[in-house]
N, CA, C and O atoms as a Tinker XYZ file with bonds, in Angstrom:
   420  protein
     1  N     84.830000   99.379000   98.336000    73     2
     2  CA    84.800000   99.502000  100.069000    64     1     3
     3  C     85.029000  100.184000  100.658000    63     2     4     5
     4  O     85.995000  100.095000  101.416000    81     3
     5  N     84.052000  101.466000  100.583000    73     3     6
     6  CA    84.753000  102.653000  101.612000    64     5     7
     7  C     84.924000  102.263000  103.244000    63     6     8     9
     8  O     84.208000  101.384000  103.723000    81     7
     9  N     85.762000  102.862000  103.936000    73     7    10
    10  CA    85.907000  102.247000  105.245000    64     9    11
    11  C     86.072000  103.589000  106.064000    63    10    12    13
    12  O     87.006000  104.381000  105.940000    81    11
    13  N     85.024000  103.700000  106.901000    73    11    14
    14  CA    84.825000  104.599000  108.517000    64    13    15
    15  C     85.906000  104.650000  109.048000    63    14    16    17
    16  O     86.501000  103.631000  108.697000    81    15
    17  N     86.394000  105.112000  109.558000    73    15    18
    18  CA    87.410000  105.439000  110.577000    64    17    19
    19  C     86.264000  105.152000  111.804000    63    18    20    21
    20  O     85.137000  105.644000  111.854000    81    19
    21  N     86.894000  104.194000  112.798000    73    19    22
    22  CA    86.467000  104.513000  113.780000    64    21    23
    23  C     86.738000  104.974000  114.762000    63    22    24    25
    24  O     87.751000  104.434000  115.204000    81    23
    25  N     86.209000  106.041000  115.649000    73    23    26
    26  CA    86.452000  107.039000  116.256000    64    25    27
    27  C     86.773000  106.182000  117.849000    63    26    28    29
    28  O     86.010000  105.297000  118.238000    81    27
    29  N     88.010000  106.614000  118.651000    73    27    30
    30  CA    87.609000  106.075000  120.190000    64    29    31
    31  C     87.016000  107.689000  121.001000    63    30    32    33
    32  O     87.093000  108.914000  121.093000    81    31
    33  N     86.446000  106.485000  121.403000    73    31    34
    34  CA    85.987000  107.492000  122.624000    64    33    35
    35  C     86.541000  108.267000  123.348000    63    34    36    37
    36  O     87.454000  107.577000  123.801000    81    35
    37  N     86.664000  109.606000  123.947000    73    35    38
    38  CA    87.508000  109.780000  124.766000    64    37    39
    39  C     86.548000  110.881000  125.733000    63    38    40    41
    40  O     85.540000  111.507000  125.404000    81    39
    41  N     87.521000  110.836000  127.471000    73    39    42
    42  CA    86.623000  111.321000  128.060000    64    41    43
    43  C     87.765000  112.909000  128.645000    63    42    44    45
    44  O     87.526000  113.724000  129.536000    81    43
    45  N     88.793000  112.828000  127.838000    73    43    46
    46  CA    89.774000  114.125000  127.794000    64    45    47
    47  C     89.146000  115.480000  127.527000    63    46    48    49
    48  O     88.111000  115.259000  126.897000    81    47
    49  N     89.288000  116.659000  127.702000    73    47    50
    50  CA    89.044000  118.067000  127.288000    64    49    51
    51  C     89.567000  117.852000  125.846000    63    50    52    53
    52  O     88.671000  117.921000  125.005000    81    51
    53  N     90.975000  117.576000  125.298000    73    51    54
    54  CA    91.367000  117.273000  124.229000    64    53    55
    55  C     91.131000  115.946000  124.160000    63    54    56    57
    56  O     90.935000  115.086000  125.019000    81    55
    57  N     91.207000  115.934000  122.525000    73    55    58
    58  CA    90.770000  114.179000  122.146000    64    57    59
    59  C     92.310000  114.014000  122.272000    63    58    60    61
    60  O     93.033000  115.009000  122.219000    81    59
    61  N     92.822000  112.753000  122.440000    73    59    62
    62  CA    94.016000  111.861000  122.539000    64    61    63
    63  C     94.173000  111.224000  120.932000    63    62    64    65
    64  O     93.329000  110.764000  120.162000    81    63
    65  N     95.452000  111.396000  120.826000    73    63    66
    66  CA    95.520000  110.891000  119.403000    64    65    67
    67  C     96.308000  109.097000  119.680000    63    66    68    69
    68  O     96.914000  108.526000  120.586000    81    67
    69  N     96.005000  108.891000  118.806000    73    67    70
    70  CA    97.022000  107.056000  118.599000    64    69    71
    71  C     97.715000  107.226000  117.966000    63    70    72    73
    72  O     97.843000  108.308000  117.392000    81    71
    73  N     98.789000  105.794000  117.723000    73    71    74
    74  CA    99.675000  105.648000  116.739000    64    73    75
    75  C     99.688000  104.137000  116.753000    63    74    76    77
    76  O    100.020000  103.391000  117.674000    81    75
    77  N     99.199000  103.800000  115.373000    73    75    78
    78  CA    99.787000  102.591000  115.214000    64    77    79
    79  C    100.733000  102.177000  114.479000    63    78    80    81
    80  O    100.800000  102.700000  113.366000    81    79
    81  N    101.524000  101.369000  114.753000    73    79    82
    82  CA   102.528000  101.260000  113.559000    64    81    83
    83  C    102.164000   99.307000  113.268000    63    82    84    85
    84  O    101.853000   98.570000  114.203000    81    83
    85  N    102.291000   98.864000  111.935000    73    83    86
    86  CA   102.240000   97.836000  111.532000    64    85    87
    87  C    103.448000   97.263000  111.220000    63    86    88    89
    88  O    103.927000   97.589000  110.134000    81    87
    89  N    103.953000   96.623000  111.786000    73    87    90
    90  CA   105.274000   95.671000  111.231000    64    89    91
    91  C    104.631000   94.607000  110.329000    63    90    92    93
    92  O    103.651000   93.863000  110.376000    81    91
    93  N    105.779000   94.918000  109.367000    73    91    94
    94  CA   105.792000   94.509000  108.077000    64    93    95
    95  C    106.881000   93.259000  107.802000    63    94    96    97
    96  O    107.132000   92.826000  106.678000    81    95
    97  N    107.358000   92.864000  108.802000    73    95    98
    98  CA   108.529000   91.575000  109.053000    64    97    99
    99  C    108.223000   90.727000  107.775000    63    98   100   101
   100  O    107.087000   90.260000  107.690000    81    99
   101  N    108.936000   90.530000  106.976000    73    99   102
   102  CA   108.589000   89.053000  106.384000    64   101   103
   103  C    109.001000   87.591000  107.184000    63   102   104   105
   104  O    108.810000   86.521000  106.607000    81   103
   105  N    109.497000   87.636000  108.364000    73   103   106
   106  CA   109.622000   86.440000  109.359000    64   105   107
   107  C    108.734000   86.453000  110.321000    63   106   108   109
   108  O    108.220000   87.313000  111.036000    81   107
   109  N    108.637000   84.937000  110.144000    73   107   110
   110  CA   107.816000   84.604000  111.160000    64   109   111
   111  C    107.781000   84.515000  112.390000    63   110   112   113
   112  O    108.528000   85.475000  112.200000    81   111
   113  N    107.675000   84.335000  113.636000    73   111   114
   114  CA   108.233000   84.103000  114.684000    64   113   115
   115  C    108.417000   82.362000  114.636000    63   114   116   117
   116  O    107.572000   81.550000  114.259000    81   115
   117  N    109.730000   82.105000  115.117000    73   115   118
   118  CA   110.598000   82.533000  116.518000    64   117   119
   119  C    111.744000   83.492000  115.784000    63   118   120   121
   120  O    112.505000   84.199000  116.445000    81   119
   121  N    111.774000   83.403000  113.874000    73   119   122
   122  CA   113.073000   84.361000  113.588000    64   121   123
   123  C    113.422000   85.376000  113.860000    63   122   124   125
   124  O    112.555000   86.248000  113.801000    81   123
   125  N    114.490000   85.701000  114.189000    73   123   126
   126  CA   115.098000   87.329000  114.384000    64   125   127
   127  C    114.828000   88.396000  113.317000    63   126   128   129
   128  O    115.521000   88.230000  112.313000    81   127
   129  N    113.930000   89.537000  113.270000    73   127   130
   130  CA   113.772000   90.505000  112.710000    64   129   131
   131  C    113.953000   91.733000  113.389000    63   130   132   133
   132  O    113.283000   91.983000  114.390000    81   131
   133  N    114.908000   92.631000  112.882000    73   131   134
   134  CA   115.516000   93.710000  113.073000    64   133   135
   135  C    113.790000   95.073000  112.940000    63   134   136   137
   136  O    113.636000   96.169000  113.480000    81   135
   137  N    113.059000   94.456000  112.209000    73   135   138
   138  CA   111.941000   95.584000  111.914000    64   137   139
   139  C    111.542000   96.104000  113.532000    63   138   140   141
   140  O    111.646000   97.271000  113.910000    81   139
   141  N    111.035000   94.879000  114.432000    73   139   142
   142  CA   110.552000   95.087000  115.716000    64   141   143
   143  C    111.493000   96.376000  116.306000    63   142   144   145
   144  O    110.846000   97.320000  116.759000    81   143
   145  N    112.785000   96.470000  116.328000    73   143   146
   146  CA   113.552000   97.216000  117.164000    64   145   147
   147  C    113.663000   98.595000  116.603000    63   146   148   149
   148  O    113.923000   99.504000  117.392000    81   147
   149  N    113.469000   98.908000  115.121000    73   147   150
   150  CA   113.250000   99.894000  114.829000    64   149   151
   151  C    112.015000  100.744000  114.888000    63   150   152   153
   152  O    112.020000  101.972000  114.795000    81   151
   153  N    110.965000   99.993000  115.049000    73   151   154
   154  CA   109.795000  100.165000  115.390000    64   153   155
   155  C    109.814000  100.869000  117.329000    63   154   156   157
   156  O    109.419000  101.923000  117.828000    81   155
   157  N    110.343000   99.883000  117.778000    73   155   158
   158  CA   110.441000  100.281000  119.014000    64   157   159
   159  C    111.323000  101.518000  119.500000    63   158   160   161
   160  O    111.454000  101.903000  120.662000    81   159
   161  N    111.850000  102.010000  118.441000    73   159   162
   162  CA   113.103000  103.131000  118.463000    64   161   163
   163  C    112.081000  104.342000  118.667000    63   162   164   165
   164  O    112.098000  105.095000  119.640000    81   163
   165  N    110.987000  104.427000  117.353000    73   163   166
   166  CA   109.965000  105.101000  116.818000    64   165   167
   167  C    108.386000  105.110000  117.978000    63   166   168   169
   168  O    107.515000  105.979000  118.020000    81   167
   169  N    108.445000  104.302000  118.493000    73   167   170
   170  CA   107.269000  103.921000  119.539000    64   169   171
   171  C    107.838000  104.967000  121.212000    63   170   172   173
   172  O    107.083000  105.591000  121.957000    81   171
   173  N    109.289000  104.820000  121.333000    73   171   174
   174  CA   109.690000  105.185000  122.283000    64   173   175
   175  C    109.641000  106.953000  122.158000    63   174   176   177
   176  O    109.488000  107.740000  123.092000    81   175
   177  N    109.815000  107.258000  120.767000    73   175   178
   178  CA   109.574000  109.247000  120.986000    64   177   179
   179  C    107.750000  109.517000  121.154000    63   178   180   181
   180  O    107.149000  110.456000  121.676000    81   179
   181  N    107.372000  108.607000  120.657000    73   179   182
   182  CA   105.549000  108.551000  120.722000    64   181   183
   183  C    105.442000  108.641000  122.268000    63   182   184   185
   184  O    105.194000  109.634000  122.952000    81   183
   185  N    105.665000  107.487000  122.618000    73   183   186
   186  CA   105.340000  107.356000  124.516000    64   185   187
   187  C    106.059000  108.529000  125.043000    63   186   188   189
   188  O    105.410000  109.326000  125.721000    81   187
   189  N    107.152000  108.718000  124.852000    73   187   190
   190  CA   107.777000  109.743000  125.804000    64   189   191
   191  C    107.000000  111.289000  125.804000    63   190   192   193
   192  O    107.211000  112.021000  126.771000    81   191
   193  N    106.116000  111.753000  124.716000    73   191   194
   194  CA   105.073000  112.500000  124.374000    64   193   195
   195  C    103.860000  112.032000  124.546000    63   194   196   197
   196  O    102.949000  112.585000  123.931000    81   195
   197  N    103.656000  111.241000  125.159000    73   195   198
   198  CA   101.852000  110.601000  125.825000    64   197   199
   199  C    101.110000  110.278000  124.363000    63   198   200   201
   200  O     99.934000  110.544000  124.118000    81   199
   201  N    101.724000  109.866000  123.767000    73   199   202
   202  CA   101.157000  109.343000  122.432000    64   201   203
   203  C    100.711000  107.931000  122.318000    63   202   204   205
   204  O    101.414000  107.429000  121.441000    81   203
   205  N     99.954000  107.130000  122.741000    73   203   206
   206  CA    99.428000  105.566000  122.720000    64   205   207
   207  C     99.840000  105.014000  121.572000    63   206   208   209
   208  O     99.522000  105.435000  120.459000    81   207
   209  N    100.671000  103.908000  121.825000    73   207   210
   210  CA   100.705000  102.931000  120.564000    64   209   211
   211  C    100.226000  101.797000  120.736000    63   210   212   213
   212  O     99.575000  101.446000  121.720000    81   211
   213  N    100.549000  101.047000  119.663000    73   211   214
   214  CA   100.450000   99.832000  119.330000    64   213   215
   215  C    100.787000   99.340000  118.324000    63   214   216   217
   216  O    100.966000  100.042000  117.328000    81   215
   217  N    100.961000   98.053000  118.307000    73   215   218
   218  CA   101.961000   97.617000  117.323000    64   217   219
   219  C    101.439000   95.899000  116.738000    63   218   220   221
   220  O    101.589000   94.795000  117.262000    81   219
   221  N    100.791000   96.327000  115.442000    73   219   222
   222  CA   100.406000   94.738000  114.755000    64   221   223
   223  C    101.365000   94.061000  113.661000    63   222   224   225
   224  O    101.856000   94.794000  112.802000    81   223
   225  N    101.641000   92.733000  113.662000    73   223   226
   226  CA   102.616000   92.427000  113.262000    64   225   227
   227  C    101.560000   91.630000  111.933000    63   226   228   229
   228  O    100.604000   90.887000  112.154000    81   227
   229  N    102.087000   92.056000  110.558000    73   227   230
   230  CA   101.231000   91.623000  109.784000    64   229   231
   231  C    101.438000   90.319000  109.353000    63   230   232   233
   232  O    100.493000   89.754000  108.803000    81   231
   233  N    102.556000   89.694000  109.506000    73   231   234
   234  CA   102.325000   88.140000  109.415000    64   233   235
   235  C    101.958000   87.398000  109.922000    63   234   236   237
   236  O    102.043000   86.215000  109.592000    81   235
   237  N    101.404000   87.842000  110.932000    73   235   238
   238  CA   100.663000   87.069000  112.187000    64   237   239
   239  C     99.481000   86.997000  111.643000    63   238   240   241
   240  O     98.659000   86.626000  112.482000    81   239
   241  N     99.051000   87.173000  110.676000    73   239   242
   242  CA    97.364000   87.659000  110.261000    64   241   243
   243  C     97.176000   86.954000  108.681000    63   242   244   245
   244  O     98.147000   87.233000  107.977000    81   243
   245  N     96.446000   86.357000  108.184000    73   243   246
   246  CA    95.978000   85.770000  107.113000    64   245   247
   247  C     95.758000   86.517000  106.275000    63   246   248   249
   248  O     94.541000   86.432000  106.106000    81   247
   249  N     96.339000   87.569000  105.283000    73   247   250
   250  CA    96.179000   88.744000  104.321000    64   249   251
   251  C     96.247000   88.292000  103.169000    63   250   252   253
   252  O     97.413000   88.134000  102.806000    81   251
   253  N     95.257000   87.928000  102.209000    73   251   254
   254  CA    95.449000   87.699000  101.085000    64   253   255
   255  C     95.967000   88.558000   99.942000    63   254   256   257
   256  O     95.400000   89.628000   99.721000    81   255
   257  N     97.049000   88.157000   99.163000    73   255   258
   258  CA    98.028000   89.428000   98.257000    64   257   259
   259  C     96.553000   89.678000   97.606000    63   258   260   261
   260  O     95.450000   89.143000   97.720000    81   259
   261  N     97.120000   90.805000   96.837000    73   259   262
   262  CA    95.470000   91.758000   95.968000    64   261   263
   263  C     95.959000   93.305000   96.255000    63   262   264   265
   264  O     96.849000   93.951000   96.808000    81   263
   265  N     94.540000   93.464000   95.356000    73   263   266
   266  CA    94.573000   95.095000   95.658000    64   265   267
   267  C     93.277000   95.659000   96.093000    63   266   268   269
   268  O     93.078000   96.873000   96.146000    81   267
   269  N     92.283000   94.643000   96.445000    73   267   270
   270  CA    90.650000   94.895000   96.488000    64   269   271
   271  C     90.728000   95.152000   97.688000    63   270   272   273
   272  O     91.912000   95.058000   98.012000    81   271
   273  N     89.806000   95.557000   98.929000    73   271   274
   274  CA    89.902000   95.961000  100.245000    64   273   275
   275  C     89.675000   94.271000  100.988000    63   274   276   277
   276  O     90.138000   93.911000  102.070000    81   275
   277  N     89.000000   93.604000  100.224000    73   275   278
   278  CA    88.557000   91.964000  100.711000    64   277   279
   279  C     88.793000   91.331000   99.591000    63   278   280   281
   280  O     88.323000   91.815000   98.562000    81   279
   281  N     89.597000   90.068000   99.522000    73   279   282
   282  CA    89.826000   89.484000   98.760000    64   281   283
   283  C     89.405000   87.885000   98.747000    63   282   284   285
   284  O     89.931000   87.045000   98.018000    81   283
   285  N     88.397000   87.647000   99.657000    73   283   286
   286  CA    87.561000   86.785000   99.804000    64   285   287
   287  C     86.439000   87.404000   98.842000    63   286   288   289
   288  O     85.698000   86.499000   98.456000    81   287
   289  N     86.076000   88.660000   98.331000    73   287   290
   290  CA    85.371000   88.385000   97.261000    64   289   291
   291  C     86.030000   88.537000   96.156000    63   290   292   293
   292  O     85.596000   89.362000   95.352000    81   291
   293  N     87.503000   87.619000   95.769000    73   291   294
   294  CA    87.882000   87.715000   94.338000    64   293   295
   295  C     88.299000   86.437000   94.252000    63   294   296   297
   296  O     89.036000   86.115000   93.320000    81   295
   297  N     87.861000   85.431000   95.291000    73   295   298
   298  CA    88.580000   84.129000   95.317000    64   297   299
   299  C     89.044000   83.383000   96.329000    63   298   300   301
   300  O     88.954000   82.155000   96.314000    81   299
   301  N     89.559000   84.023000   97.258000    73   299   302
   302  CA    90.395000   83.678000   98.311000    64   301   303
   303  C     89.736000   83.134000   99.464000    63   302   304   305
   304  O     88.957000   83.902000  100.029000    81   303
   305  N     89.882000   81.896000   99.975000    73   303   306
   306  CA    89.131000   81.849000  101.338000    64   305   307
   307  C     88.861000   82.551000  102.425000    63   306   308   309
   308  O     87.783000   82.606000  103.017000    81   307
   309  N     90.143000   83.243000  102.755000    73   307   310
   310  CA    90.672000   84.008000  103.779000    64   309   311
   311  C     90.954000   85.068000  103.372000    63   310   312   313
   312  O     91.246000   85.044000  102.177000    81   311
   313  N     91.031000   86.569000  104.100000    73   311   314
   314  CA    91.272000   87.496000  104.295000    64   313   315
   315  C     91.445000   88.440000  105.446000    63   314   316   317
   316  O     90.611000   89.298000  105.735000    81   315
   317  N     92.448000   88.262000  106.018000    73   315   318
   318  CA    92.901000   88.993000  107.666000    64   317   319
   319  C     92.825000   90.932000  106.937000    63   318   320   321
   320  O     92.896000   91.800000  107.806000    81   319
   321  N     92.734000   91.258000  105.932000    73   319   322
   322  CA    93.146000   92.567000  105.901000    64   321   323
   323  C     91.538000   93.987000  106.188000    63   322   324   325
   324  O     91.590000   95.154000  106.578000    81   323
   325  N     90.413000   93.169000  105.790000    73   323   326
   326  CA    89.204000   93.809000  106.698000    64   325   327
   327  C     89.577000   94.387000  107.898000    63   326   328   329
   328  O     89.568000   95.607000  108.062000    81   327
   329  N     89.922000   93.551000  108.789000    73   327   330
   330  CA    90.314000   93.522000  110.354000    64   329   331
   331  C     91.270000   94.545000  110.542000    63   330   332   333
   332  O     91.017000   95.457000  111.328000    81   331
   333  N     92.446000   94.506000  109.857000    73   331   334
   334  CA    93.702000   95.389000  109.964000    64   333   335
   335  C     93.215000   96.472000  109.082000    63   334   336   337
   336  O     93.453000   97.592000  109.533000    81   335
   337  N     92.898000   96.457000  108.501000    73   335   338
   338  CA    92.330000   97.823000  107.948000    64   337   339
   339  C     91.462000   98.853000  108.821000    63   338   340   341
   340  O     91.810000  100.033000  108.852000    81   339
   341  N     90.232000   98.373000  109.594000    73   339   342
   342  CA    89.787000   98.793000  110.542000    64   341   343
   343  C     90.734000   99.717000  111.780000    63   342   344   345
   344  O     90.420000  100.746000  112.378000    81   343
   345  N     92.119000   98.793000  111.870000    73   343   346
   346  CA    92.687000   99.243000  113.119000    64   345   347
   347  C     93.792000  100.444000  112.431000    63   346   348   349
   348  O     94.296000  101.301000  113.156000    81   347
   349  N     94.072000  100.370000  110.980000    73   347   350
   350  CA    94.951000  101.231000  110.313000    64   349   351
   351  C     93.768000  102.702000  110.636000    63   350   352   353
   352  O     93.863000  103.695000  111.357000    81   351
   353  N     92.930000  102.304000  109.897000    73   351   354
   354  CA    91.986000  104.040000  109.880000    64   353   355
   355  C     91.981000  104.305000  110.719000    63   354   356   357
   356  O     92.254000  105.495000  110.881000    81   355
   357  N     91.703000  103.536000  111.872000    73   355   358
   358  CA    91.007000  104.430000  113.368000    64   357   359
   359  C     92.237000  104.772000  114.207000    63   358   360   361
   360  O     92.322000  105.145000  115.377000    81   359
   361  N     93.368000  104.487000  113.076000    73   359   362
   362  CA    94.382000  105.370000  114.007000    64   361   363
   363  C     95.151000  106.510000  113.879000    63   362   364   365
   364  O     95.842000  106.377000  112.870000    81   363
   365  N     95.424000  107.885000  114.585000    73   363   366
   366  CA    95.738000  108.875000  114.051000    64   365   367
   367  C     97.142000  109.430000  113.204000    63   366   368   369
   368  O     97.480000  110.430000  112.572000    81   367
   369  N     97.750000  108.048000  113.639000    73   367   370
   370  CA    99.222000  108.215000  113.053000    64   369   371
   371  C     99.573000  107.095000  112.230000    63   370   372   373
   372  O    100.749000  106.735000  112.180000    81   371
   373  N     98.784000  106.575000  111.657000    73   371   374
   374  CA    99.376000  104.971000  111.093000    64   373   375
   375  C    100.802000  105.192000  110.509000    63   374   376   377
   376  O    101.318000  106.044000  109.786000    81   375
   377  N    101.279000  103.881000  111.228000    73   375   378
   378  CA   103.124000  103.938000  110.599000    64   377   379
   379  C    103.022000  102.433000  110.345000    63   378   380   381
   380  O    102.366000  101.571000  110.930000    81   379
   381  N    104.307000  102.330000  108.752000    73   379   382
   382  CA   104.518000  100.862000  108.463000    64   381   383
   383  C    105.974000  100.798000  108.776000    63   382   384   385
   384  O    106.881000  101.535000  108.390000    81   383
   385  N    106.001000   99.731000  109.577000    73   383   386
   386  CA   107.645000   99.468000  109.551000    64   385   387
   387  C    108.118000   98.192000  108.804000    63   386   388   389
   388  O    107.810000   97.024000  109.045000    81   387
   389  N    108.974000   98.706000  107.797000    73   387   390
   390  CA   109.412000   97.648000  106.609000    64   389   391
   391  C    110.475000   97.149000  107.011000    63   390   392   393
   392  O    111.160000   97.467000  107.984000    81   391
   393  N    110.649000   96.202000  106.110000    73   391   394
   394  CA   112.045000   94.908000  106.316000    64   393   395
   395  C    113.240000   96.008000  105.392000    63   394   396   397
   396  O    112.863000   96.746000  104.482000    81   395
   397  N    114.302000   95.935000  105.734000    73   395   398
   398  CA   115.516000   96.211000  104.566000    64   397   399
   399  C    116.031000   94.732000  104.875000    63   398   400   401
   400  O    115.846000   93.843000  105.706000    81   399
   401  N    116.949000   95.034000  103.476000    73   399   402
   402  CA   117.669000   93.712000  103.093000    64   401   403
   403  C    118.989000   94.136000  102.547000    63   402   404   405
   404  O    119.329000   93.639000  101.474000    81   403
   405  N    119.876000   95.091000  103.212000    73   403   406
   406  CA   121.144000   95.619000  103.023000    64   405   407
   407  C    122.025000   94.267000  102.947000    63   406   408   409
   408  O    121.905000   93.201000  103.550000    81   407
   409  N    122.881000   94.673000  102.057000    73   407   410
   410  CA   123.386000   93.436000  101.838000    64   409   411
   411  C    123.084000   92.093000  101.414000    63   410   412   413
   412  O    123.922000   91.199000  101.288000    81   411
   413  N    121.949000   92.001000  101.217000    73   411   414
   414  CA   121.530000   90.834000  100.641000    64   413   415
   415  C    121.118000   90.761000   99.260000    63   414   416   417
   416  O    120.555000   91.665000   98.643000    81   415
   417  N    121.438000   89.620000   98.816000    73   415   418
   418  CA   121.368000   89.210000   97.595000    64   417   419
   419  C    120.192000   88.225000   97.125000    63   418   420
   420  O    120.137000   87.842000   95.957000    81   419
């Protein structure tokens, strides 16, 4: 399934770019995760340059495991990825914040 990026309307003479951070922490709330702190640092850099940003926490969505664009077509009852994919495709600067496991075994 090909996804066409949804473009944001703009009233500016120069189109505005936007950044989307996908927080891929493995910890559901209220567990402490350091991934948002890392994203906040990058987000501050974007904000300082006038780039609008948004953050989506993948763990808050019911995304099915798999490699197909919509896993409901492959036996899963639900899959939140198609909605998230639209947001990712609409962003000019899509970025993932990945967890680290330094020192973990």
